[in-house]
C-alpha positions, 0 to 999 in steps of 0.5 A: 669464638666470636659471633654477632649475636652469641647464644652461649656465654662462651662465645664473645660478641664481635662484629668482625666486619667493623672491628676485625678479629680481636686477636693477635696476628698469626695466632689461630690454627683454624678459622670458621666463617658462616655468614648469615643468609642476609649477608647475600643479595636477594633483590628482585626490585626494579631498582636492584643493581646486581653489580652493586650488590656483588661489589658490596658483598665481595667487599665484606668477604674481602674484610673477612678474608683479610682478617682471617689470613692475618690471624692464621698461623702458617699452615692454618686453615680457613673454612667459609660457608658460601652460597650463590645469589640467584634472582631475576638478575641471574646468578652471582657465583659467590663461591667462585668469586670468594675462592679467587679472592682468597688467593690474594691473601696467600690462601690456597683452596684445599677442600670443598664440600657441598651443603644443603641450603638453610631450612628457611631459604626460599626455593632457588630459581634462575632465569633461563633464556627459553623457559623464564624462571625455572627451579635450579637443579643444584640447590646448595651452599659450599664449604670452602677450605683454604690453607695459609702457606 
């Protein structure tokens, strides 16, 4: 197991975005990814660019997906916790984007579970065309599971 900031000495320290997963190809049966909350764009500043933020986040997910696919055995599975980003810019549907991108790495979606938002997450709001900012009815993250075939 690897983490940016391990809380247990059984977990190795690694930033897989910079170094990749420090293991040989085709060695894992299962990879679990849970990116931190600050992994996702949350900007509401006037100079915030949703398209640039989306591209940056998807580039990170592409690195994670590529490394995960590389280290998985045939028939191995990858689970990743993904959440949408919302703000005055609207919604960026990262669960949809990530599911589509994983196909590029030969990974097939085999499961989806909806999870509650992190306890420290701010109330999610989205802009509607008629009512302005409104609380979203679906306030969740998604646990997506893929299989390498």
